[in-house]
Each structure stands twice: as structure tokens, then as C-alpha cells.
N, C-alpha and C positions, 0 to 999 in steps of 0.2 A: 549548419543546415537551414539552406531558408523553405520556405513556405512549398515551396513548389517541389521540392526534395522528398520532405515529409507527406506531403498526399502520397507523393509516389510509394517511398517505403513502408508508409503503411498500407498500401495497396498490397503489397507483397504478403501483410500479414492477413488478409484477406479484409480488410476494411477500407470500406469506399465510402468515405466522409462527404455527408451532402453541403451544399455551400452555405447553409444556418449554420453546419457544425466548425467547417471552416471560419468564418465569422467569430463565432464565439470564443474558439483560440484564439482568434487575434486580438480582439478586445480582451481576453484572460490575459494573455503577453503587456499586453500596453498597460492595461492599468496594474501588473503586475510589478511594471517597471517605474511607472508613476507612484505609487504606493511606497517602496523600498526606499526611494529617496527620506521621507518622513519616519518607517517603521522597517527595521531588519528584519526582512522575510527570509532571502535567501541571499546568497553571494554571484546566484545568477541570473540575470534579467536582461541581458540583452537580448534578438531577435531570435540570432542564429543559435545561441546555445539553449535557450530555454525551448525551442525545438528539437533540439537534442538531445539534453539532458534531462528534461524534466517532460514534456510533451510524448518525445519518442519513447523514452526510457520508461517510464508509466504505461503503455501502450503496449510494451512486450508480455506484458503478463498473456495478452490472450494466443501467445506461445503453446500456452501450458492450458487453457482453459477457454471452453465456448460461450460467453459473455451472453448471449442471446437467450441460454438454457438457465439463466442465474435469477432469481428474484430480488435476495437481499443481501449485498456486500458492506460491509464492517471495514474501514481504513484506520489503523490506529498508530497515532502519531502522524496524522495525515500532514501539519507542517501548513507550507501554504496551499494543500490541497493536494498533493503527489502521492500517490496514482489517484486517489479515489475521485476528486474534479474531474478532471480529465476523463475518467472511466465515464463520468455522470454524463456527461457531454456528449461524448461518443456513442454511447447506451446509454437514452432516455427513458427507458422501460428501467432502467435497474433503482432498484429500491435502495437508496446510495446513505449509509451513516457517516460521520467524520467526526474522528476523537483525536482532541488533543488536549494537555495541561495548559497552553500558550494562550491567553486571553488575546493577546495582540494579531495573533494569527489568525485567531477564530473571526476577533472583526472582521480581517480581512476579507475570509471566506463568508459572513455574512453581507456583506458590500457588496461580494461580486456575485454570489447567488442571487440575489436582488437586480444586479446589474444583466444578469443573462437572465431571470425569469425563471431558475430551476428548482425541482421542489429536491432537495436536498435538507436533514438530521444532520444539526452541528452540535456535538457533546463538550462541552467542557469538562475534563476531568482525567482522572490518571485511567488506564486498562483495568488496574485490580480494583479502582472503587466501582467502574460503573458494571459491572458483573453482574451484580446484587440482581436488577430485574429484567436482567438479557442474556442470560445462561442460556444457551443451545439455541438462537433463535436466527444466526445468520448462515446463510448457503456457503457463501466464502467471505475470508478472514485474510487481508491483506495486510503488510507491510514492508516499507522501502527505507530499509539501512537506520533503523532507529536504535536498535541494543545487538548483544552480539544473540544468536540463532538460540540455543539453549533458553536466554529470557523471553525472549520472541513467544517461543512456541506454551511456555507455562501462561502467557497472557494473553494468547490469543485461540487455544485449542478450546479453553471452555465454552466460546461465543460459538463452537460451532453446531450445526445440527450434526448428527449422526449422520456419514456418510459425505458430510462437507469438508471442503476445503481449505486449506492455509496456505496459500502462495507466500513465500519470504525473499523479497527480490534484494539481492547482497551483491559484493562485490569478488570478497574472497574469502570463503567462507571452510575448506577442508577442516581445518579443528574443530571450527565450530561445529559441523556435523557429529565430526567423531564424538565430540564432548556432548551432543544429543540425546546419545541413547537412553539414557538411563530414564530421562523426564518422559521421550515419545513412550517409553515402555507403560508408566507411570498413568502418562493421560490415553492412554489405549490408541494409539494413533501410529504412522509410519510411513518414512518416505519413501512412497512413489515415484517419485521422478527428479531426477537434478540434471536440469539445462542449463547449460554454457556458452554463452554466446560475446560477440564483441559489437560494439556498438556500432555504428557505420561511421566512415570520416574521421576520427578517431583511434576507435579500433580500442577502448578501453573495455577491461573483459566486466561483464559481468553475470550475474547468476542466480536461475530462479528456481527457488527449492519447493515441491508442490506433496503436502502430506495430507493423507487421509485420517479423518478422526472414524475410528472404528466402533465404539463404545459410547455412551456416556462419560461425562467425566466427574470423577468425585470432587464432592462439591468441596473440598479444601482447599482445590488450587483456582483459581492462583495462589498464592500465599503473597503476605507483605513484600515490596518490590525488593527492600532492603535484606529480607530472604534470601529472594531469591538470588539478588547480584550475589551476595554473597559464597552461597553455595555455588555458583558458573564462575567464577572466583578461582575458588581453588580446583576446579575442572579444569580450567583453562594454563593453569599452571602450572599443572603436573605434569 
């Protein structure tokens, strides 16, 4: 996907990018490709693939939520900034927090945010650790193919305000959705939409799972990651 095609397909999502936003994405892609020569951030760095598999893919979240009406957004496991940094560039009024446990990726994001002069909060840590002072502070939490859905639900939902939304960006999730029933009940949350679609050009399948938080989360969640993972592994192997 070239830049012109990208601009056209995101306009079909209802997003019309300014010339400055387009320029910022160009800088992002070029900086990612250059930085990746010395630090392994992602296997996808060339311009056509970045515009399709990182930038456009990140923006598909707006199929499910109007970000012009959102104040605070948390991206768990942001990696090289997908989708959170892309969303900040395209929705500058968003208060975005990017969380990742990889210092090298956060160093890249720190350099990128300075290069683009963006106000973004970068946090080094794990989701189950950052929760202490940040419980129920975010309108929207997003994740992009970080772990299985039941694990992500337990890590993400405690961060949401009541009536906030967790958007999980996945590829193939039917088994994971079925395995999430129990934890969603314990977290007083429910799946309100499952949006399946294909990326343009290559037609790879994507799924957006939209989950609403209905009540405050019991403070025993999230549990330690190993405990969550063990329980979920048992569910997925049944």
C-alpha cells in the first residue's frame, strides 16, 4: 500500500488526514526503518508494508469507536507504537499512554515522540504492575495481538472506567472468545461486538473485539501473569 492508497482507504474510515499528520507518518516510517537497522523493533519496516500492516491496521479501531469523543487511551504492549502512537498522530487531542516492558522499544518511542513533538506518556513495565495507581483511569484500552484474549481481558479491563471500552485487535480468535466467557463474567464486562474484516490488498483476516466494562473491577484483578497464563492454558487445551 503506497501513501496515496493509504490516505484514500483511511478516508473511507471517516478520517481525513491533514498534511502535517501525513508528514508525521512519513517521518515515523522512515525513522522506524532506520532505527530497526541497529535495534530489532519489528520485521515490518518497508514503506508499503508499514502503511498497510502497521498504520492502516492500527487505525481500523475507528471501525468500532469514535476517538473524537474519547479523552484517555491506554495501549498495552505497544511495541514500536502500534496502535497507540499512530492514534495519537491522527487524533492529537487524545491523551495517550503507551505501556511496554521492552526498554529498547520505549527508547525508540521516546526519540520518535521528541522528533514529532508529541505529548505522549511512555511507561516501562508490565500491565499487572502498572495497575497500582492507575485503576479505572482510562476511557479506552487497546491491545494488538499481544497475548490470548482471556489474558488480555484480565490485564486490560481493570484499567477501564465503568462503561469504558476494551478493544482487542486480533487475527483469529474464535477459540479465545469462547475461553473468555468466565473471566469476563468475573470482571463484570461483556463483549458487545465482534467485527471481522480483511486488510485491503493482501486480504489477511482481522478481528476487533469490543468489550464494555459494566461495573468496577474487584481489586484482586489482575492477578500475577503466570497465574493468569496457567489458568488460560488449561482453558485453551480443553
